[in-house]
DOKOL-838928 format. One line per 5 residues: for each residue x, y, z of N, C-alpha, C. Coordinates in Angstrom, 2 decimals, padded with zeros to 5 digits. Layout:
X:Y:Z:X:Y:Z:X:Y:Z  ...
END
This chain:
-001.51:002.71:002.32:-001.30:002.12:000.99:-002.11:000.87:000.76  -002.82:000.40:001.79:-003.63:-000.80:001.62:-004.81:-000.55:000.68  -005.23:000.70:000.53:-006.26:001.02:-000.44:-005.79:000.77:-001.86  -004.55:001.13:-002.14:-003.98:000.86:-003.47:-003.88:-000.64:-003.71  -003.41:-001.37:-002.72:-003.25:-002.81:-002.86:-004.61:-003.48:-003.02
-005.60:-003.01:-002.27:-006.95:-003.56:-002.41:-007.47:-003.37:-003.83  -007.30:-002.18:-004.36:-007.75:-001.93:-005.73:-007.04:-002.81:-006.73  -005.75:-003.01:-006.54:-004.98:-003.87:-007.43:-005.48:-005.30:-007.39  -005.62:-005.84:-006.19:-006.04:-007.23:-006.04:-007.45:-007.43:-006.60  -008.38:-006.56:-006.23:-009.76:-006.68:-006.71:-009.83:-006.49:-008.22
-009.06:-005.55:-008.75:-009.12:-005.26:-010.18:-008.31:-006.20:-011.05  -007.52:-007.06:-010.44:-006.57:-007.87:-011.22:-007.23:-008.75:-012.27  -008.40:-009.27:-011.98:-009.05:-010.19:-012.93:-009.83:-009.44:-014.01  -010.00:-008.12:-013.83:-010.81:-007.35:-014.78:-009.98:-006.58:-015.80  -008.66:-006.65:-015.69:-007.81:-005.96:-016.66:-008.02:-006.52:-018.06
-008.15:-007.83:-018.16:-008.36:-008.47:-019.47:-009.75:-009.06:-019.60  -010.61:-008.74:-018.64:-012.01:-009.15:-018.67:-012.82:-007.93:-018.25  -012.84:-006.90:-019.13:-013.42:-005.61:-018.74:-014.92:-005.68:-018.48  -015.33:-004.88:-017.51:-016.75:-004.74:-017.21:-017.10:-003.25:-017.30  -018.33:-002.98:-017.62:-018.81:-001.61:-017.74:-019.92:-001.32:-016.74
-019.89:-002.03:-015.64:-020.87:-001.83:-014.60:-020.21:-002.04:-013.24  -020.89:-001.61:-012.18:-020.33:-001.70:-010.84:-020.74:-002.97:-010.11  -021.72:-003.68:-010.64:-022.22:-004.88:-009.97:-021.44:-006.10:-010.45  -020.35:-006.39:-009.77:-019.52:-007.55:-010.09:-018.98:-008.12:-008.79  -018.56:-009.39:-008.79:-018.02:-009.98:-007.56:-016.79:-009.21:-007.09
-016.78:-008.81:-005.84:-015.68:-007.98:-005.36:-014.38:-008.77:-005.31  -014.43:-009.99:-004.80:-013.24:-010.83:-004.73:-013.47:-012.09:-005.56  -013.06:-012.01:-006.81:-013.11:-013.18:-007.70:-012.11:-014.21:-007.21  -012.40:-015.47:-007.39:-011.52:-016.51:-006.85:-010.13:-016.51:-007.50  -010.00:-015.86:-008.66:-008.69:-015.82:-009.33:-007.93:-014.52:-009.07
-008.46:-013.62:-008.28:-007.76:-012.34:-008.10:-006.50:-012.52:-007.27  -005.54:-011.64:-007.49:-004.26:-011.69:-006.79:-003.49:-010.41:-007.01  -002.37:-010.27:-006.36:-001.60:-009.03:-006.49:-000.79:-009.01:-007.78  -000.59:-007.80:-008.31:000.18:-007.61:-009.54:001.36:-006.67:-009.26  001.95:-006.19:-010.33:003.08:-005.26:-010.21:002.70:-004.00:-009.43
001.43:-003.60:-009.47:001.01:-002.41:-008.74:001.28:-002.58:-007.25  000.95:-003.72:-006.72:001.19:-004.00:-005.30:002.68:-004.11:-005.01  003.40:-004.83:-005.83:004.84:-005.02:-005.60:005.54:-003.67:-005.48  005.22:-002.76:-006.39:005.94:-001.49:-006.43:005.44:-000.51:-005.38  004.17:-000.60:-005.00:003.69:000.20:-003.88:004.40:-000.21:-002.59
004.53:-001.51:-002.38:005.28:-002.02:-001.22:006.74:-001.57:-001.29  007.31:-001.58:-002.49:008.70:-001.15:-002.65:008.90:000.30:-002.24  007.97:001.18:-002.63:008.08:002.58:-002.24:007.98:002.72:-000.73  007.04:002.00:-000.13:006.91:002.04:001.33:008.18:001.54:002.01  008.74:000.47:001.49:009.95:-000.10:002.08:011.13:000.85:001.94
011.20:001.54:000.82:012.27:002.53:000.63:012.17:003.62:001.70  010.96:004.07:002.00:010.78:005.09:003.02:011.14:004.56:004.40  010.75:003.34:004.68:011.07:002.74:005.98:012.57:002.57:006.19  013.26:002.16:005.14:014.67:001.79:005.26:015.63:002.91:004.86  015.12:004.02:004.36:016.00:005.08:003.90:016.76:004.71:002.64
016.17:003.84:001.86:016.78:003.33:000.62:016.30:004.18:-000.56  017.05:004.21:-001.63:016.59:004.93:-002.81:015.37:004.22:-003.38  014.50:005.00:-004.01:013.30:004.41:-004.61:013.69:003.42:-005.71  014.68:003.77:-006.50:015.10:002.89:-007.59:015.61:001.56:-007.06  016.45:001.61:-006.03:017.01:000.38:-005.47:015.91:-000.51:-004.90
014.98:000.09:-004.16:013.91:-000.71:-003.56:013.02:-001.32:-004.63  012.71:-000.58:-005.68:011.86:-001.13:-006.73:012.57:-002.26:-007.47  013.84:-002.10:-007.74:014.57:-003.20:-008.37:014.57:-004.44:-007.49  014.82:-004.24:-006.21:014.91:-005.37:-005.28:013.58:-006.12:-005.19  012.48:-005.40:-005.07:011.18:-006.05:-004.94:010.69:-006.65:-006.26
010.96:-005.97:-007.36:010.54:-006.52:-008.66:011.31:-007.79:-008.99  012.57:-007.83:-008.63:013.35:-009.06:-008.84:012.85:-010.20:-007.95  012.31:-009.86:-006.81:011.76:-010.88:-005.92:010.47:-011.47:-006.49  009.71:-010.64:-007.20:008.45:-011.07:-007.81:008.45:-010.66:-009.28  009.22:-011.36:-010.12:009.48:-010.90:-011.49:008.38:-011.19:-012.51
007.34:-011.89:-012.13:006.33:-012.30:-013.11:004.95:-011.76:-012.75  004.89:-010.52:-012.33:003.63:-009.95:-011.86:003.04:-008.91:-012.82  003.38:-009.01:-014.10:002.70:-008.19:-015.10:003.35:-006.86:-015.41  004.66:-006.77:-015.25:005.37:-005.52:-015.55:005.37:-005.25:-017.05  005.43:-003.96:-017.40:005.64:-003.60:-018.79:007.04:-004.00:-019.25
007.21:-004.12:-020.55:008.48:-004.60:-021.10:009.64:-003.69:-020.70  009.44:-002.40:-020.82:010.55:-001.49:-020.51:010.88:-001.48:-019.01  009.85:-001.58:-018.18:010.15:-001.64:-016.75:010.87:-002.94:-016.40  010.48:-004.03:-017.04:011.16:-005.31:-016.79:012.63:-005.23:-017.17  012.92:-004.57:-018.27:014.32:-004.37:-018.66:015.03:-003.49:-017.64
014.31:-002.48:-017.13:014.89:-001.55:-016.17:015.26:-002.26:-014.88  014.34:-003.06:-014.34:014.64:-003.62:-013.02:015.67:-004.74:-013.08  015.96:-005.27:-014.27:017.00:-006.28:-014.41:018.36:-005.68:-014.79  018.39:-004.38:-015.07:019.63:-003.74:-015.52:020.60:-003.55:-014.35  021.88:-003.61:-014.66:022.90:-003.39:-013.64:022.95:-001.93:-013.21
022.78:-001.03:-014.16:022.78:000.40:-013.86:021.56:001.03:-014.53  020.39:000.91:-013.94:019.16:001.35:-014.60:019.09:002.87:-014.75  018.54:003.29:-015.86:018.34:004.70:-016.15:016.87:004.93:-016.48  016.35:006.12:-016.17:014.96:006.40:-016.53:014.77:006.34:-018.04  013.56:006.01:-018.47:013.33:005.76:-019.89:012.19:006.59:-020.47
011.95:007.76:-019.87:011.03:008.75:-020.44:009.61:008.19:-020.61  009.18:007.39:-019.66:007.85:006.80:-019.74:006.78:007.75:-019.23  005.62:007.71:-019.87:004.45:008.42:-019.35:003.34:007.42:-019.00  003.74:006.17:-018.73:002.77:005.17:-018.32:002.26:005.41:-016.91  001.13:004.78:-016.60:000.49:005.03:-015.30:001.15:004.29:-014.14
002.24:003.59:-014.41:002.98:002.96:-013.32:003.48:003.94:-012.28  003.78:005.16:-012.71:004.25:006.16:-011.75:003.16:006.56:-010.77  001.91:006.49:-011.20:000.78:006.93:-010.38:000.26:005.83:-009.46  000.40:004.59:-009.88:-000.17:003.50:-009.06:000.70:003.15:-007.86  001.96:003.54:-007.85:002.88:003.14:-006.77:003.16:004.26:-005.77
002.63:005.45:-005.99:003.08:006.64:-005.28:002.45:006.85:-003.92  001.36:006.17:-003.60:000.56:006.54:-002.43:001.31:006.56:-001.09  002.33:005.73:-000.85:002.98:005.81:000.47:003.51:007.19:000.82  003.93:007.98:-000.17:004.49:009.30:000.18:003.43:010.23:000.76  002.15:010.01:000.40:001.08:010.85:000.93:000.83:010.59:002.41
001.28:009.44:002.90:001.14:009.09:004.31:002.41:009.37:005.11  003.54:009.35:004.45:004.82:009.45:005.15:005.18:010.89:005.50  004.79:011.82:004.64:005.18:013.21:004.81:003.97:014.06:005.19  004.19:015.07:006.02:003.11:015.91:006.53:003.15:017.32:005.98  003.85:017.50:004.88:003.95:018.81:004.24:003.64:018.64:002.76
002.72:019.44:002.25:002.27:019.27:000.86:003.42:019.41:-000.14  004.28:020.39:000.07:005.39:020.59:-000.86:006.31:019.37:-000.87  006.55:018.78:000.29:007.41:017.60:000.36:006.73:016.40:-000.29  005.42:016.25:-000.09:004.69:015.17:-000.74:004.84:015.26:-002.25  004.67:016.45:-002.80:004.78:016.63:-004.25:006.20:016.37:-004.73
007.18:016.84:-003.99:008.57:016.63:-004.39:008.93:015.14:-004.35  008.50:014.44:-003.30:008.82:013.02:-003.21:008.05:012.21:-004.25  006.82:012.62:-004.55:006.07:011.96:-005.61:006.83:012.04:-006.93  007.38:013.19:-007.20:008.17:013.36:-008.42:009.40:012.46:-008.40  010.03:012.33:-007.26:011.21:011.47:-007.15:010.85:010.00:-007.38
009.71:009.57:-006.84:009.32:008.17:-007.06:009.08:007.88:-008.53  008.62:008.89:-009.25:008.34:008.71:-010.68:009.60:008.79:-011.52  010.45:009.77:-011.22:011.51:010.16:-012.15:012.58:009.10:-012.36  012.73:008.16:-011.45:013.76:007.14:-011.65:013.40:006.20:-012.81  012.16:006.19:-013.23:011.74:005.44:-014.42:010.93:006.33:-015.35
009.87:006.94:-014.82:008.91:007.71:-015.60:009.26:009.19:-015.54  010.36:009.57:-016.21:010.81:010.95:-016.14:010.16:011.84:-017.19  009.25:011.31:-017.99:008.47:012.13:-018.90:007.56:013.05:-018.06  007.28:014.25:-018.57:006.47:015.21:-017.83:005.10:014.63:-017.45  004.52:013.81:-018.32:003.21:013.23:-018.02:003.31:012.16:-016.92
004.39:011.42:-016.90:004.59:010.44:-015.84:004.71:011.10:-014.49  005.43:012.21:-014.45:005.59:012.95:-013.20:004.28:013.62:-012.81  003.56:014.18:-013.79:002.28:014.82:-013.49:001.30:013.84:-012.85  001.26:012.62:-013.38:000.34:011.63:-012.84:000.66:011.28:-011.39  001.94:011.09:-011.09:002.33:010.75:-009.73:002.02:011.88:-008.77
002.31:013.09:-009.16:002.06:014.24:-008.29:000.56:014.42:-008.03  -000.25:014.22:-009.06:-001.69:014.41:-008.91:-002.28:013.41:-007.92  -001.89:012.15:-008.03:-002.42:011.12:-007.14:-001.93:011.35:-005.71  -000.66:011.65:-005.56:-000.13:011.89:-004.21:-000.81:013.08:-003.56  -001.04:014.14:-004.33:-001.70:015.32:-003.77:-003.13:015.00:-003.37
-003.86:014.29:-004.22:-005.24:013.93:-003.89:-005.30:013.13:-002.61  -004.42:012.14:-002.47:-004.40:011.32:-001.26:-004.01:012.14:-000.04  -003.04:013.02:-000.20:-002.61:013.86:000.92:-003.75:014.77:001.38  -004.44:015.38:000.44:-005.55:016.28:000.80:-006.69:015.51:001.46  -006.97:014.31:000.95:-008.00:013.48:001.58:-007.59:013.11:003.00
-006.32:012.81:003.18:-005.81:012.48:004.51:-005.94:013.67:005.47  -005.86:014.89:004.94:-006.00:016.09:005.75:-007.46:016.45:006.02  -008.39:015.67:005.47:-009.81:015.90:005.73:-010.47:016.88:004.79  -009.82:017.20:003.68:-010.42:018.11:002.71:-011.63:017.44:002.05  -012.62:018.25:001.69:-013.81:017.75:001.02:-013.56:017.48:-000.46
-014.52:016.82:-001.07:-014.38:016.41:-002.47:-014.15:017.60:-003.41  -014.93:018.65:-003.23:-014.79:019.79:-004.13:-013.44:020.47:-003.96  -012.98:020.57:-002.74:-011.67:021.17:-002.49:-010.57:020.33:-003.12  -010.68:019.00:-002.99:-009.68:018.11:-003.61:-009.71:018.26:-005.12  -010.92:018.25:-005.69:-011.03:018.38:-007.15:-010.40:019.68:-007.63
-010.72:020.77:-006.98:-010.20:022.07:-007.40:-008.69:022.14:-007.25  -008.17:021.66:-006.13:-006.73:021.77:-005.88:-005.93:020.87:-006.83  -006.40:019.65:-007.06:-005.69:018.75:-007.96:-005.81:019.23:-009.40  -006.92:019.82:-009.76:-007.07:020.39:-011.10:-006.06:021.52:-011.30  -005.91:022.37:-010.31:-004.94:023.47:-010.43:-003.52:022.93:-010.55
-003.20:021.91:-009.78:-001.86:021.33:-009.80:-001.56:020.62:-011.11  -002.53:019.85:-011.60:-002.25:018.94:-012.72:-002.76:019.42:-014.07  -003.81:020.23:-014.06:-004.44:020.60:-015.31:-005.38:019.53:-015.85  -005.60:018.46:-015.11:-006.50:017.40:-015.55:-007.96:017.86:-015.56  -008.73:017.29:-016.46:-010.17:017.46:-016.44:-010.74:016.49:-015.42
-011.19:017.00:-014.31:-011.77:016.16:-013.26:-013.26:016.45:-013.07  -013.86:017.13:-014.03:-015.28:017.48:-013.94:-016.18:016.52:-014.70  -015.68:015.89:-015.76:-016.52:015.03:-016.58:-016.97:013.81:-015.79  -018.29:013.57:-015.68:-018.78:012.44:-014.88:-018.42:011.09:-015.49  -018.34:010.08:-014.66:-018.04:008.74:-015.14:-019.10:008.24:-016.12
-020.36:008.63:-015.92:-021.41:008.19:-016.84:-021.18:008.70:-018.25  -020.46:009.80:-018.37:-020.11:010.33:-019.69:-018.84:009.66:-020.21  -017.89:009.42:-019.34:-016.62:008.81:-019.73:-016.80:007.34:-020.12  -017.54:006.61:-019.32:-017.59:005.15:-019.38:-017.95:004.56:-020.75  -018.99:005.04:-021.44:-019.44:004.34:-022.66:-018.36:004.21:-023.73
-017.53:005.21:-023.90:-016.52:005.18:-024.95:-015.11:004.89:-024.45  -014.99:004.71:-023.15:-013.65:004.54:-022.59:-013.12:003.15:-022.87  -011.81:003.06:-023.13:-011.18:001.77:-023.40:-009.82:001.71:-022.71  -009.18:000.58:-022.83:-007.91:000.31:-022.16:-006.86:001.36:-022.53  -006.25:001.97:-021.53:-005.26:003.02:-021.75:-004.29:002.99:-020.58
-003.01:002.79:-020.84:-002.03:002.70:-019.76:-001.22:003.97:-019.59  -001.55:005.03:-020.32:-000.84:006.29:-020.14:-001.38:007.02:-018.92  -000.52:007.84:-018.32:-001.01:008.66:-017.22:-002.13:009.58:-017.68  -001.90:010.28:-018.78:-002.87:011.27:-019.24:-004.20:010.64:-019.65  -004.18:009.35:-020.00:-005.38:008.68:-020.45:-006.04:007.80:-019.41
-005.48:007.74:-018.21:-006.07:006.86:-017.18:-006.10:007.46:-015.79  -005.18:008.33:-015.46:-005.14:008.89:-014.11:-006.31:009.84:-013.83  -006.64:010.78:-014.72:-007.79:011.65:-014.42:-009.08:010.86:-014.20  -009.27:009.83:-014.99:-010.48:009.01:-014.85:-010.49:008.26:-013.52  -009.32:007.79:-013.09:-009.23:007.10:-011.80:-009.48:008.06:-010.64
-008.98:009.27:-010.74:-009.25:010.26:-009.69:-010.74:010.59:-009.66  -011.34:010.70:-010.83:-012.78:010.95:-010.89:-013.56:009.80:-010.24  -013.06:008.58:-010.39:-013.70:007.43:-009.75:-013.74:007.62:-008.23  -012.70:008.18:-007.68:-012.71:008.51:-006.25:-013.68:009.64:-005.96  -013.66:010.68:-006.77:-014.48:011.86:-006.50:-015.98:011.55:-006.51
-016.37:010.51:-007.22:-017.79:010.13:-007.26:-018.15:009.05:-006.24  -017.22:008.70:-005.37:-017.43:007.58:-004.45:-017.83:008.06:-003.06  -018.29:007.09:-002.27:-018.58:007.37:-000.86:-017.93:006.36:000.07  -017.03:005.53:-000.47:-016.29:004.55:000.32:-015.15:004.02:-000.52  -014.25:003.27:000.11:-013.16:002.65:-000.63:-013.72:001.66:-001.65
-014.66:000.83:-001.22:-015.24:-000.14:-002.16:-015.90:000.56:-003.33  -016.61:001.64:-003.07:-017.30:002.35:-004.15:-016.30:002.94:-005.13  -015.20:003.50:-004.64:-014.17:004.06:-005.51:-013.57:002.98:-006.40  -013.29:001.83:-005.81:-012.71:000.72:-006.57:-013.70:000.22:-007.62  -014.96:000.08:-007.24:-015.97:-000.35:-008.21:-016.12:000.68:-009.34
-016.10:001.96:-008.99:-016.17:003.00:-010.02:-015.05:002.86:-011.03  -013.83:002.68:-010.52:-012.66:002.59:-011.40:-012.72:001.38:-012.31  -013.07:000.24:-011.75:-013.14:-001.00:-012.54:-014.24:-000.90:-013.58  -015.33:-000.22:-013.25:-016.47:-000.13:-014.17:-016.18:000.67:-015.43  -015.04:001.35:-015.47:-014.66:002.06:-016.69:-014.30:001.10:-017.82
-013.92:-000.14:-017.46:-013.55:-001.11:-018.48:-012.20:-000.87:-019.09  -011.30:-000.26:-018.35:-009.97:000.05:-018.85:-008.89:-000.77:-018.16  -007.81:-000.10:-017.75:-006.70:-000.75:-017.05:-007.13:-000.95:-015.60  -007.96:-001.96:-015.38:-008.76:-002.07:-014.17:-007.94:-002.10:-012.89  -006.90:-002.94:-012.84:-006.16:-003.07:-011.59:-005.44:-001.78:-011.23
-004.85:-001.13:-012.22:-004.09:000.09:-011.94:-005.02:001.25:-011.61  -006.10:001.40:-012.35:-007.03:002.49:-012.04:-007.72:002.27:-010.70  -008.01:001.03:-010.37:-008.59:000.73:-009.07:-007.58:000.97:-007.96  -006.31:000.68:-008.21:-005.26:000.96:-007.23:-005.16:002.45:-006.97  -005.22:003.24:-008.03:-005.14:004.70:-007.88:-006.34:005.22:-007.10
-007.55:004.85:-007.54:-008.76:005.31:-006.85:-008.77:004.81:-005.41  -008.37:003.56:-005.19:-008.36:003.01:-003.85:-007.35:003.68:-002.94  -006.23:004.09:-003.51:-005.20:004.73:-002.69:-005.68:006.07:-002.16  -006.43:006.81:-002.96:-006.97:008.10:-002.51:-008.13:007.87:-001.54  -008.98:006.90:-001.87:-010.15:006.62:-001.04:-009.76:006.18:000.36
-008.69:005.42:000.47:-008.24:005.00:001.81:-007.97:006.20:002.69  -007.37:007.24:002.11:-007.06:008.43:002.89:-008.32:009.16:003.35  -009.40:009.00:002.61:-010.67:009.65:002.97:-011.47:008.84:003.98  -011.52:007.52:003.81:-012.45:006.70:004.59:-011.81:005.53:005.33  -010.59:005.18:004.99:-009.98:003.99:005.56:-010.48:002.73:004.90
-009.67:001.69:004.94:-010.05:000.41:004.34:-010.82:-000.40:005.37  -012.03:-000.86:005.04:-012.80:-001.67:006.01:-012.05:-002.93:006.42  -012.27:-003.36:007.65:-011.55:-004.51:008.17:-011.76:-005.77:007.33  -013.00:-005.99:006.87:-013.25:-007.22:006.10:-012.51:-007.19:004.77  -012.43:-006.02:004.14:-011.67:-005.91:002.90:-010.19:-006.11:003.17
-009.68:-005.46:004.21:-008.26:-005.58:004.54:-007.87:-007.03:004.79  -008.69:-007.75:005.54:-008.38:-009.15:005.84:-008.37:-009.99:004.57  -009.34:-009.76:003.69:-009.41:-010.54:002.44:-008.21:-010.26:001.55  -007.78:-009.00:001.51:-006.64:-008.63:000.67:-005.35:-009.20:001.25  -005.16:-009.04:002.54:-003.92:-009.52:003.17:-003.73:-011.02:003.00
-004.82:-011.77:002.90:-004.71:-013.21:002.68:-004.06:-013.52:001.32  -004.10:-012.57:000.41:-003.55:-012.77:-000.93:-002.07:-012.43:-001.01  -001.50:-011.92:000.07:-000.13:-011.41:000.02:000.84:-012.31:000.77  002.10:-012.37:000.32:003.12:-013.13:001.05:003.54:-012.42:002.33  004.16:-013.16:003.21:004.50:-012.64:004.53:005.44:-011.44:004.47
006.39:-011.43:003.52:007.34:-010.31:003.49:006.64:-009.00:003.14  005.62:-009.06:002.29:004.85:-007.86:001.98:004.04:-007.41:003.19  003.41:-008.37:003.86:002.60:-008.02:005.03:003.46:-007.39:006.12  004.69:-007.82:006.24:005.59:-007.24:007.24:005.86:-005.76:006.94  006.07:-005.44:005.67:006.31:-004.05:005.28:005.05:-003.22:005.53
003.90:-003.75:005.14:002.64:-003.03:005.33:002.41:-002.74:006.81  002.65:-003.71:007.66:002.45:-003.53:009.10:003.42:-002.50:009.65  004.67:-002.58:009.25:005.67:-001.63:009.73:005.35:-000.23:009.25  004.91:-000.12:008.02:004.59:001.20:007.46:003.40:001.82:008.19  002.39:001.03:008.46:001.23:001.52:009.20:001.64:002.07:010.56
002.50:001.35:011.25:002.91:001.78:012.58:003.73:003.06:012.56  004.50:003.24:011.50:005.38:004.41:011.42:004.70:005.64:010.82  003.64:005.45:010.05:003.07:006.56:009.30:001.74:007.06:009.83  001.24:006.44:010.90:-000.06:006.87:011.44:000.08:007.32:012.89
END
């Protein structure tokens, strides 16, 4: 899941300062973790502790309540008895990557991806986005090639994963829906040759940079691993309690 967190941290400064090119400073001095990281850690912690996804997300979001959550999610994590709110936002896709590492069966990965989404994003598009990202990461972790991943995720999700970024990029704009941001983020991975390249591809779309970079980075990590220098730079941006979960998750899932 460090690929997702890397994408979030690197992309954090470009969400409201969009770029349409790949040549930008990788670690801006103002970059930091956002809700994407908090909730990815929450999913990992839920798996480690056997806790419900909803409970873990509430607990972690309340610990870091000012990290850029959407209005409805903020209401959800503060509620005494939270209920899903039919969201199709890309939040379901940016937090799902830990399940691709925790489970070794494709059907279980897809089922758990749906569970991570459904406690908030129970709209069909919210679930589709989570399943697509988890499947892509799982297949990359299994050593599948780019074309096999593209074909399998296309069959699962129905997303258009063939349109090149050079065609998408000129007219693309900020979009927080799964259907409007997840396929493009997966394509950012499919055109990459490293975690850094996937993250740069995603940010260069000029859209929801941190979330799309988190998605692309989460899949790319499964293909290539996060370089040590990137991992060290990202971990410096995180509090100790997050780093403890990341370390424990790595030891249990690899």
